Each structure stands twice: as C-alpha cells, then as structure tokens.
KEFIVEX-168714 format. One line per field, with one value per residue (C-alpha): residue in one letter; y, z, x. Coordinates in steps of 0.001 Angstrom, whole numbers, plus 500000, padded with zeros to 6 digits. Each point is the difference from the previous one (the first is absolute). Last residue first. Layout:
<recs>
residu <- (a  ...)
v <- (Y  ...)
w <- (Z  ...)
u <- (X  ...)
</recs>
This chain:
<recs>
residu <- (h  y  f  i  r  d  n  k  k  d  i  t  f  t  v  k  k  t  e  n  p  q  l  e  i  l  e  f  g  k  l  e  k  v  p  r  t  i  s  g  i  l  d  r  i  y  l  q  v  v  e  k  g  k  i  n  s  v  n  k  v  n  v  s  v  e  i  k  g  n  k  d  f  s  s  s  s  l  q  l  d  s  y  e  f  k  s  y  s  l  g  y  g  f  p  y  l  p  t  t  k  e  d  i  y  h  s  w  f  v  s  e  p  e  n  m  t  p  r  g  t  n  k  h  n  y  y  l  p  l  q  g  v  n  r  p  f  t  m  p  l  k  g  s  p  n  y  d  g  y  l  v  q  a  i  a  n  g  s  q  t  g  l  q  w  a  e  v  i  a  p  i  n  e  a  a  w  p  i  a  l  p  r  g  n  n  l  v  l  i  v  n  p  n  v  k  f  i  e  e  l  l  e  q  q  v  g  p  l  d  i  e  a  r  s  r  g  e  g  s  q  l  g  h  e  g  l  v  m  v  v  v  d  a  t  k  a  v  a  i  a  e  p  f  e  s  k  d  t  m  n  i  k  t  e  w  i  f  q  t  r  g  i  a  v  d  a  g  k  a  y  t  i  h  n  g  q  y  k  s  m  g  e  l  v  s  v  a  s  e  d  d  a  a  i  r  w  s  g  l  p  s  t  k  d  n  a  l  a  g  i  i  a  i  k  q  g  s  k  k  l  p  l  l  g  k  d  n  k  l  l  v  i  s  k  k  a  m  d  l  v  g  e  q  f  e  k  k  g  v  t  e  k  e  r  n  e  d  c  y  k  y  p  d  d  f  l  g  l  e  f  k  v  k  l  i  r  r  a  a  d  n  i  t  s  e  q  v  k  g  e  k  v  l  s  v  l  h  e  v  y  a  s  s  e  m  d  m  d  s  g  a  n  i  a  m  e  a  a  q  k  s  d  k  a  y  g  h  t  i  m  e  n  l  s  g  w  d  s  v  v  f  g  e  f  k  w  d  g  k  l  v  q  r  q  l  y  k  n  g  t  a  p  i  g  n  l  e  n  f  s  n  m  f  t  r  v  g  a  d  v  a  a  k  f  p  p  f  i  v  n  q  l  t  t  e  n  v  d  v  t  n  y  d  r  g  a  e  a  f  a  y  g  a  f  h  k  a  c  a  l  i  t  n  i  a  a  l  d  n  g  q  f  g  q  v  r  a  v  a  i  k  s  g  l  f  p  d  e  g  a  g  e  m  v  r  g  w  r  a  d  r  a  v  d  v  m  p  a  f  t  w  n  i  g  v  a  a  s  e  e  a  a  i  a  s  s  k  r  i  a  e  m  d  w  s  a  s  e  a  l  p  i  p  s  i  t  k  y  g  h  i  v  d  f  g  f  i  i  p  i  g  l  r  t  e  e  v  a  i  k  q  l  a  r  v  d  k  v  g  k  v  n  l  m  s  g  v  l  g  k  k  l  d  a  y  k  k  a  a  q  g  d  k  p  t  p  g  t  i  e  w  f  g  n  y  q  n  l  q  g  v  k  e  e  l  t  m  l  n  l  v  s  d  v  k  t  e  l  l  n  n  k  s  y  a  v  s  t  n  i  m  k  n  s  c  a  s  v  i  l  a  s  i  a  l  s  t  f  l  f  s  n  k  m)
v <- (633263  503314  501074  496999  499288  498197  502286  500107  496621  498212  499328  500172  500352  498563  500685  497735  501580  498493  501634  498839  503596  502373  500289  502983  499492  501859  498149  499470  498862  499363  500547  498429  497246  498756  502526  498906  498976  500715  497564  498297  497202  500119  502653  501012  501231  502107  500601  502182  500009  503316  499295  502072  499344  499212  498690  496607  498239  497275  502357  497596  500299  497409  499956  500192  500150  500197  499333  501712  499305  501905  499513  496317  498396  497356  498014  501345  501706  500282  499525  501090  498385  501950  503330  500963  503537  501455  503328  502693  500311  499418  501350  498707  500710  500776  498252  500940  499526  498897  496836  500007  499413  501958  499631  497543  501411  497747  498717  496652  498875  500097  496252  498447  498910  498395  500337  503316  502698  502534  498968  500494  503034  500644  503340  502443  500565  500559  503074  501035  502742  499995  497153  502208  502126  497111  497868  501368  501076  499146  502507  500140  498562  498801  501975  498363  501540  499521  503386  500698  497731  502426  500144  500333  502844  501754  499777  501434  502846  500929  500098  502025  502668  497676  496367  500014  496281  498095  496669  498465  497801  497889  497730  501924  497678  498357  502504  502860  498788  499441  503502  500822  502534  500030  503573  503093  499318  500115  496660  499139  497662  498404  499175  497670  499281  502723  501008  498552  500765  503709  499920  498077  502442  502999  498458  499512  503574  501636  501251  498494  496600  497892  500869  500871  501529  502203  501733  503274  501852  499553  498432  498514  501599  502731  498073  499333  496421  497312  499664  500030  497856  498743  498564  497683  499413  503176  500818  499206  501705  503417  499726  498925  502957  502440  498495  500141  503750  500936  497538  502584  498398  499164  502330  500272  503425  501424  502349  498315  502628  499639  500334  501010  497925  501322  496979  496317  496905  501612  497700  498280  502068  498851  499562  498499  498475  498594  497862  500331  503395  499123  503404  500187  497395  502235  503049  498071  498524  503505  501372  501850  503775  501025  501289  501075  497997  501509  498277  496525  498162  498357  498657  501579  497846  502179  503126  499238  498361  498657  496335  500915  501107  496513  498341  499291  498258  498200  499129  497662  499637  500864  499668  496900  500281  497949  498896  498914  496344  498774  500197  502340  500659  501855  501572  502193  503328  501365  499156  502195  502918  499702  500134  503022  501623  499627  501215  503112  500569  499670  502637  502713  500972  502207  499779  502768  502717  499084  499657  503536  501258  498573  499946  496503  500863  503206  499068  499029  498361  500067  498572  497022  497545  498112  503242  500574  496411  500604  503160  498052  497253  502545  501946  496865  498968  503513  500295  496755  501253  503081  497677  500381  500386  501991  503206  501821  497212  500187  503786  499625  497200  501893  502284  498734  496416  500278  501945  497339  500189  496993  499636  498542  497538  497584  497899  499238  502827  502398  498796  499886  503465  501531  498381  501352  503496  499545  499033  497116  497299  496421  500545  499340  503579  501267  497635  501812  502901  498040  498597  503388  498557  496811  500242  499998  497484  500534  497998  497680  496912  497513  497259  498895  503480  502757  498137  497408  501555  503736  500338  497059  499372  503710  500556  503670  500470  496419  500749  497715  497470  496999  501822  503243  501280  503159  498586  500739  501197  498683  501718  499057  496724  498012  496737  498254  502587  499407  496231  500542  501986  497290  497332  501783  499500  496297  498037  502316  501774  496875  498051  502862  500098  502662  502629  503112  502727  502034  502617  498683  497550  496516  498520  500358  501748  497379  502240  502316  497236  501932  502105  501481  500460  499623  503395  500448  502910  501312  499165  501764  502597  497443  500615  497023  497732  496464  500723  501523  499829  496845  498216  500693  498814  496761  499255  500498  497831  497081  500430  500164  496766  498247  501827  499135  501958  502779  502184  503362  503225  498491  498139  503482  499884  497240  497926  497655  498556  498077  502782  499717  503562  500889  503515  501107  502943  503381  501559  502175  502237  502186  502950  499531  497851  497758  499177  498825  498006  498316  499068  498481  498107  498671  498590  498592  498093  498652  498813  498338  498286  498457  498301  502003  499978  502174  502799  499852  500287  502927  502010  499887  502573  503694  502573  503184  498699  496228  497047  501236  503318  501362  502985  500912  502923  499751  503202  501580  501139  503656  500353  503236  499985  502312  498436  496255  499728  503055  498867  496530  501563  501958  497095  497638  502471  500574  496377  498632  498292  500752  497326  499330  502024  498894  501053  503155  502010  501939  503370  501079  496762  500473  503515  498611  497406  502716  502084  497013  499330  503449  503293  501722  497332  501171  501100  497635  497840  497588  499694  499034  497076  497168  497261  500292  497565  500501  497785  502317  502772  498017  500210  503724  500521  498013  502257  498716  500273  496572  498421  501361  498516  496805  499497  500638  497548  497345  500478  499744  496781  498624  500898  498520  496812  499549  500697  497258  500644  497897  502928  501951  503025  501410  499688  502342  502712  499633  500185  503257  501439  499229  501713  503137  499973  499634  502962  502062  499011  501250  503150  500916  499853  502424  502329)
w <- (726463  501495  503105  500433  503547  500901  502834  501898  498962  501586  499419  503061  499759  502208  499956  501939  500604  499650  500963  498328  499746  501611  498372  499356  498884  497616  499708  496985  499270  497255  496828  497090  497600  496576  500213  500614  497631  501234  501853  501006  499239  500599  502691  500196  502993  500710  503367  500194  502575  499694  501258  502159  500638  502457  498106  500608  497535  500370  501320  500589  499140  501288  498372  501198  498285  502025  498479  500589  499774  498659  496334  500438  501020  498659  500767  503522  502274  497068  500391  498238  501792  498348  498562  499849  500085  498794  501269  497760  498808  496806  498728  498170  501118  496465  497448  498492  496244  499667  498262  496619  498125  496834  496183  499287  502851  502129  500653  498219  496413  498795  500102  499055  503508  500685  503730  499696  502652  501384  497575  501713  501636  503574  501532  501006  503549  499068  497841  496479  498074  498112  498296  497048  502369  500164  502751  502461  503625  502147  502592  503806  499852  503308  502299  502590  499371  502803  501257  500887  497079  497973  497134  502420  501974  496766  498611  503160  500237  496368  500250  503190  498479  497886  498999  496276  499177  501505  498216  500435  497312  500374  497418  496849  497036  499897  502124  498288  496559  501085  501485  499574  502734  502837  500862  501695  499305  501457  499327  501539  497735  501688  497334  500336  496237  499339  496469  498109  502894  499609  496334  500780  502697  497777  497199  502411  501265  496563  500394  502565  501628  498836  500518  496467  499306  503064  502020  501619  500371  503761  501342  498364  497992  502620  502329  497162  498866  500342  500583  502936  499038  502813  498494  502023  499949  498004  497421  496901  501384  500152  496381  498873  501820  498384  496546  500356  500597  496385  499706  499150  497795  501724  502988  501017  499506  503133  499909  502687  501794  503765  500890  496776  497901  497267  499404  500568  500819  499606  499108  501538  503162  501375  503671  501721  503488  501888  502839  503786  500365  499937  500002  496286  499245  501288  498146  496752  500444  500339  503192  498945  500248  496526  499125  502986  500981  499855  496765  500936  497567  497899  501372  502645  498696  496833  501868  501531  496924  500266  499564  497541  497461  499988  501112  503398  499738  503123  500699  502936  503151  502538  500796  497899  498008  500948  497356  497253  501016  496386  499626  501823  498166  500690  503385  500797  501807  501822  503536  499540  498843  502916  502533  498243  499941  503769  500817  497918  501731  503442  499027  499204  496397  500752  503670  501989  497402  499377  503722  500491  497145  501514  497420  500131  502946  498286  499562  503684  501285  496568  498462  502362  497197  500875  499725  496522  499112  501043  497933  496898  500542  500798  496816  497880  501744  499906  496269  499434  502281  497783  497227  496642  496710  501661  498085  503256  500967  496629  500356  503291  498640  496978  500618  503376  498885  496618  501301  498445  502785  502132  500376  503338  500711  497064  500750  496621  500377  500618  496948  497554  500800  499954  496632  498689  500944  498580  496560  497923  502507  499140  496915  501869  499177  501859  502890  500192  501520  503168  499964  500588  502370  501539  501591  503761  501874  503604  503228  501276  497881  500550  497930  498160  499707  500139  498103  497991  499072  500184  498844  497729  498646  499680  497604  499101  501162  498960  496358  498757  497187  502315  501899  498700  501032  501815  503485  503167  503134  503402  503385  503680  500080  502967  499661  498735  497230  499096  499929  497635  497703  500159  499154  497050  497097  500143  501180  499301  496898  498599  500430  498584  496754  499094  497241  500763  497416  500217  502606  500114  497308  501392  496726  501273  503341  502741  502589  500073  500946  502645  502094  499800  502858  503747  501666  503403  502295  502094  503295  502140  501667  501233  498952  497659  502961  499812  497166  496804  497759  501416  500486  496398  498871  501957  498872  496334  500485  501245  497130  497424  501309  499501  496757  498301  497133  501576  503066  498356  498925  497884  497965  498895  496794  498395  497899  502955  499439  502835  502370  503019  500761  503667  499584  503580  499801  499025  503261  502319  502951  498626  502111  499924  503145  498616  497108  502309  502273  497143  498036  503121  500670  496437  500537  503381  498413  497292  502634  501955  496897  498974  496611  499195  496268  500757  500980  496496  498397  502322  498888  502698  502781  499435  502718  498495  499772  499848  497938  498383  501753  497131  501822  501506  502242  501590  500439  503133  500161  501010  499564  498022  498665  501127  503202  499396  496254  499727  502989  498500  496944  501983  502386  497118  498403  503134  501145  496784  497175  497608  497332  500737  501305  501690  500646  497896  499589  503249  498332  500451  498374  497088  499459  499946  497457  497737  500381  499088  496912  498567  501813  503143  501792  503505  500153  501170  503118  498631  496594  498128  499013  502407  498504  500722  501585  499926  501880  503009  497643  499062  503613  499987  496913  501494  503037  503186  503564  500015  498784  502979  502517  497947  500369  503738  500365  498058  502236  503172  498765  499167  503446  501687  497948  500930  503661  499975  500910  502978  502325  497509  502082  500069  496213  499584  502045  498027  496718  501042  501297  496700  498064  502131  499302  496284  499951  501882  497368  497157  501800  500737  496289  499323  502771)
u <- (312506  501038  501860  502217  501025  503184  501071  496717  498642  502907  503687  502197  503771  502723  503730  502343  503365  503478  503310  503229  501274  497475  496606  497739  496408  497696  496705  497819  496457  497477  502021  498124  501010  498949  497188  496390  497248  496480  497776  503219  502441  503751  499911  503620  501920  503073  501675  503099  502794  501818  503512  502291  503670  502758  503029  501646  497729  497358  497329  497139  496301  497535  496580  496422  496614  496808  496583  496712  496296  497009  500869  500792  503283  502342  503177  500158  502513  502384  503740  503182  502939  502817  501121  503691  501297  503283  501330  501458  496420  498039  496687  496945  496427  498781  502180  503377  500496  496409  498807  498261  503246  500623  499929  497169  497981  497800  496497  499710  499485  503580  500533  503338  500955  496606  499426  498222  499976  497462  497258  496653  501569  501072  499200  502708  501193  503665  499622  500967  498209  502248  501860  501009  502092  502439  501456  497501  500608  496973  498886  500216  503543  501407  502295  502269  503414  502564  501098  503613  500808  502089  497516  497087  501576  500980  496462  498449  502514  499500  496191  499626  497757  497907  500413  499424  500127  502958  499650  503466  501517  503155  501648  499001  499535  496572  498060  501822  498985  496380  499539  496299  499355  497489  498982  501418  503655  503511  501700  503348  501961  503002  502576  502951  500091  502591  501017  497033  497631  500755  498980  496816  498917  500713  497921  497116  500392  499799  496429  497663  500638  497043  496346  498932  496600  500396  497285  500902  496677  500045  503170  503071  502775  500282  502278  502443  499787  502618  503722  502413  502997  502206  503195  502232  503752  500526  502690  497943  496895  501680  501142  496530  498408  502417  499398  496174  499935  499297  497147  497323  497336  496715  500207  496359  498496  498462  497049  497942  497988  500339  503675  501678  502385  502244  502228  499443  502010  503391  502854  503020  499950  503331  500854  503034  499897  502981  498722  500159  498325  496316  498284  500818  497339  497209  501287  500366  496540  498596  498452  496870  499495  501191  496536  497939  496942  496513  498953  501130  497724  502731  503249  502211  502852  500081  501073  503407  501494  503558  499159  497229  502599  501487  503215  501525  503370  501166  503630  499996  502093  497357  496311  499409  496825  496956  499624  502398  499730  500154  496208  497634  496742  496763  500753  497011  500358  496934  501189  503062  497858  497562  502836  501469  496540  499720  503500  499434  496663  501611  502553  497478  499335  497012  499031  501668  499496  496341  499350  501289  497843  496812  497205  498494  497744  498896  496317  499828  496802  498366  503169  500097  500724  496827  498028  501403  499129  496409  499823  500992  497428  497293  500760  499558  496783  498587  500658  498094  497209  499847  498863  501730  498133  497218  500763  500766  502397  501739  500252  501838  502191  501333  502975  501173  499588  501715  503005  502310  502588  499174  496252  498951  497179  500054  496920  498445  497484  502885  501927  497123  498702  503473  500716  496696  501079  503485  498690  498637  500891  501017  502156  503234  500973  496936  500733  503334  498080  499420  503546  501591  502600  498621  496596  499615  497876  498936  500096  497281  500674  497162  501693  496850  498515  502605  502705  498072  496654  500641  503604  500725  496499  499298  502901  500281  503576  500769  499210  497211  500496  500242  502742  501449  503377  501020  499544  498063  501711  498962  500066  499759  501928  498709  501941  496852  499787  503655  499405  497075  502277  502685  497371  498293  502421  500798  496970  497070  501269  501596  496763  497948  501948  502518  500167  502017  500600  503223  500883  503600  501022  500626  498745  496412  499669  499621  501663  496947  497556  498087  500014  503488  500880  499633  500464  501648  499228  502869  501688  502623  497765  497509  496392  500081  500707  501373  502398  498631  503058  501543  496688  499038  503424  499870  496440  500871  503091  497923  497538  502793  501523  496650  499124  503315  501549  502026  499629  499431  501694  502769  497361  499014  501992  497955  502409  500421  496525  498374  498988  497679  498922  500491  501394  500467  499830  498577  501145  497931  500897  502781  501161  503769  500096  497266  502337  502774  497715  498157  503116  501528  496767  500037  503495  498964  497107  502308  502490  497188  498660  503305  499579  503157  499234  496964  502359  501446  496568  499250  503063  502647  499630  500558  500604  498611  496420  500028  498892  496797  499478  497941  498512  496647  499056  496548  498003  498583  496347  499802  496257  499794  503555  502817  501325  500004  500487  502259  502052  500331  501611  502571  500631  500716  502386  502076  499873  501462  498183  497166  499747  496334  497112  496803  496422  499981  496800  500279  499465  503642  501209  497621  501373  503532  498929  498585  503152  502159  497877  500624  500228  501215  502039  500988  503632  502738  500328  497424  501589  496851  497817  500746  497846  496312  497563  496218  497546  499978  498925  496911  498896  500711  497865  497125  500142  501534  498750  498371  503233  501889  497590  499798  503751  499858  497136  501885  503026  497927  498411  503427  501312  496950  500245  503646  499259  497411  496364  498891  499265  497954  498999  503539  500159  497040  501691  503241  498109  498338  503267  501747  497239  500421  503757  499421  497663  502562  502591  497831  498889  503617  500736  497170  501207)
</recs>
C-alpha cells in the first residue's frame, strides 16, 4: 500500500501539471515535459525523510552472492539492511537480469517508498562483445563509427540489466606512461571533444527511456590525466590556462551533448582534492555550464581525502564533498553514515541534500525506472541480445578503422594472397585474451579472435607459427599479478628457424592487454621483456619483417622505426581483433587510421604532445651553441606525431586557399584544399586543419587542430575540402 501511495501521488501531480499546461496555450511541449518531470521529482522528494534522501546519495558495490543466502553479519549484512531500508540509490558491478531483478525487487517492493535503484557498470568499450580500446577507436577519427561502437555497448549491457556506464573517459592525456591513456581519446582537446560527443550520443541515444540506451558518465573531473610523472593517482599541478583550454573542453562538450552524469577524479587540483573541490563542481560544472545531471565520486574517493591530508576523518570528508557538489558517494559509505548528523549539526543544509537527491531522482525518471522498474530485466531479451551477429560485425568494422599504418617500405604490404611462406611469430599472435584489452570486466577470457586465427582464414599461403617468447606469465583479469618475462629465451631458436625459411615474417609484439589501464603506469614504454631482443634476432636472419604492435599506449620503438620495413599499429582491438588485422595485412581493408597520441623516441621526452608552446629559445643558429631548448642526447621531435598515419593509397594536396588574409574575433575565414588520390587503390584520408595564432593576449601552441574531415576517394578522384574558422571553433576559454 505504501508503494501504491507513492505512485498515486505522482499520478495526481501529473494531472495537475497537465491541467495547467492546457491553460497556457503558448507553452512549448518541451517546457511542459520538463515542468512535469520536475513536479514528479518534487512529489517524490516531498514524501522522503532526510534519511531516505541521503540514501539516494549512497552507492554500494555488489556485496553478496544474490542467489545465495542473505548476509547475516559483517559489512555485507549492514549494506543489506540499508538496501531494505531504502538507503541505497545505486549499485555497481551487479550484472545479469536475474541478479538485477532480485535487487531491484527489494528496492521497489520491500522499502517504504519503493524507489528503484540505478545499476552501474564499467562498460568502457563493450560488455561481452568487445570493441577496440577507446584510444584505438580514437585513431579512426570516425565519429559515426565511434558512436555506433558505444551504441552496441549500450544495447548489450542494457539487455543484462545495466542502465549506467562509467564512460566515456574524456581526460586529455599527454603522458604515455599513464596507464589510463588506453581509456581516452588521446592528447588533443579538439579531437577529444568530438569523440566525447560521439560516445555520449552512442550510450544515451536520443531517448534515455529507450530499452537499448544507458546513462553515460563523463570522467574524471578534472585533471586526472596530468598526474606527475605519469604515475596513476599522483599529484596534479596545472595552470588555469591549461585547465581552461586543454582539460575542460571535452567535459564541456559532453555537457552540451546532454551527458547525465559526471565522475570526479582522484587527484587534487590547486591543493584541493577534486571530490571536495567546490570550484570544479559547484562553480564550473553546475554553475557556469548549468549541468543538470548528478556527480558521482570515484571509488572511495571521499575517504581518500583523509589520506590527501584535506579531511581529518570520514565525517568531515562527507561534509566537504557534499558541500562541494559531489552528489553520490561511490562505496565509501561516508554519506550514509554521516550526512544526517551533519544536517542536524548545521554543517550541511538540508537544501543541499535535496538538490543532490533531486538530481538523482530526475535521472531515474528520465530512464523510465519509475514507470517500469524492471524494464531492463527481460531474460529473453538478454539471451537474444548478448553477442548477437550484428554486434560482431560492428566491432569488426570499428577494429579495422582503428588500425594505423606507421611504415610500409619494400612493398611488403599488403601481403600477397598466394604463393608465399609466411612466418607468424610472437606470443601475442596466438593470444585470445590479450586483444580484449583492459577494462573489459564482463568479457570471457579466450573470447577474442587471435591474429593466427585471422591469418589462417586466408588459405593461399603457407603459414608457420612460433611463439618466440612469452610476454608475461601469471596474469589475472582485474588484479595485475603478471611478471614480465625478462630472461626466458628458450624458444628463440625455434622462431629463428621458422623465420629463416619464410618469405615474410609477421611479428606480433607489444604489451599484454592488462599492462595498461588503471593503476598500470610504466616507467619504460618500450617492448616489454625480451621482445626487443627477439625482434632483432629475427631481423638478422630475415629482414622482411612486418611488425604488428598490440599495445594500450604509445610505445618508444626507435630501433624498429629505423630498421623494420613495415609497422602496423594494431592496439588491442577487442573481440574481432585477429580478423581485423588479417584483413588489413592482406589488403581487404585499406588502413586509414591516424594517431591520436604522439609516439616518442624515448621515454625521457615525456610528456610529449604536438600542441606545445613555443619557447623564447626554440632553436639557435649558432652551430656550437647549447643555449636553446633541446636534449644533448636525443632529438626533441617525436618518432611518430599526432595525426600521422599511412595508407595503401597515396594522396596529394594542392590549391590551398583562404577566403581572406585576416579576420577579427567576430568574423570567420574559410580554408579550402584539393585532395587527390594519386594511386590505383580506393582509400580514405583524414584531412586535418591546424592553425597558429602568432601573437595573442596569451601565448598559443605552435599549432592547434581546428578541423578534420574523413573522406573516401576512388583512384585519381579529387575532392575539395573546406573548413570554416570562426569564434566558435577557435575560442579560448581563458585569457
């Protein structure tokens, strides 16, 4: 009866708003719907006790085997009691219709008000069907493909009961040592903003209440990727210009695209942890940008403010976080344990609690959970949807578009389809787990197509495989316990023998899929273990080597870049990895990817990024001078720059034109160029526009990406590409 009272109250409120709307003839439908939604939210909020409001701000990890016995003691029993009392607003890491339904049933049918809960999960680049890691997808520069990839992830995860993903990560990252570069869009705020929009649109679609969409979450707000030394969770120290012009733009783009949730970050900014940072959450996000969704903390980050030295205990951390604008507490229990007493003590206003609870309730209404709390709990849809054929086709398409051709000398690529002896070497070539990459926590091990499997589908050549050496031994899925193989070369002789008799050697080397990701920073970013030595030994006996890189970050491979004739950046491409790589190597797909991050020559160059500032001493004309910005033992230039990528086609640029020689801040200028495919192979090219403001009120980078267009050209076809530069796409946020 209590639950019926809640929904009856909502129905009465809806009738009142409907009657009022009929009297206001000129009121727009959009306004009426929003007004109705706000009234519904307030109707629920008015029925809630302070404790229940705080409960909506509390998120727990899945804390017991749902199909097993009810927890009787310990922390699990306490969380179970909170769930029964309506003191849980969301849960994470619960998956599968059966478990989701069981928990939702408790929330809806056994609590006083029956408010449904949101189920979150790290659907970063797929649920069971895995797309390329986000950094790889970004190399496609194909916004529609990226949107479709996120839509696949949304539909599959929604079918298993999930309605919220903690993605996209929109942190601009300049340091390849940081393990989480694999999770983002690379180093450029312009490209990153476009990709942020594509991913938000893919996850959320046009209708959050649709059964195939889920909530997106822009993370990590803000500055997380600028951790000093590329070491995860480390201190961040950036100036306001960098914050406004590099870090903020993708987040602002996500807000403009309608993202409904934000996640704050582990790091501090200006001496204040992001979770307790009022400037970030209240002033910028909810104030200047008018963000109407809610902010969730990162895992346990409220209590980490104690370790930061900012809060003395969990109670003070709760006070600081809620007052700063962090609406939902992920897994620290600080809110549910302390907010009620903080309100009674006058340290937190109940209006602050109301605002946070209102934001969360509003999103639940937008998801349609109040209309049907079990809408994501259809077992038949779960069976029909997970892993379906269309998803496999979609992630294969995304994987092919993510591959970047870095080098192609001696005409080794594409491979001939018959009459060749091909040696495939490398443990990663026969690995069906590593290609899934990091952050694929629902995927099954051994579920990816290996390179060896993909290549073996082409029957015209004679293929021989040798492992050469293990990359790592003893890996687990989520907790990295792997030891890198630094000494075992016992299988070198077999690989060398196989290479000697081959016409072409395909070597698949790089990082295991779990060597990048959260908490997996690297001090060295070369080929791990004995792989570099293996590569050099094979090259000695057969110089016709095609190096296929599997990695989650840019690598420093100067020896390979100088010596190996063909290099293919194939990242960690997900479920269809081997098929995608084989189709590119054999020329059934013409690579068109461009790097979203700079590849350094040496780890000592990091952070290294294309849109750097000039210095007062960029070069010196005097050959003997050392007083200019450089290294005495390494070049300052990258190995492979941002935006770089080859094709089996060749393109020629000509007739660059400007509509005007100058323009002011309120004007615009058009830039056009002709692009011709001067080869006999149809291909795609990413035409990129960069600008430089030579003199400004603040110094500007040596160049900045301000436009790009992906075009496809038939042999000998020419297309004119035009870009417009105006205040909108050349804005600077701070000066």
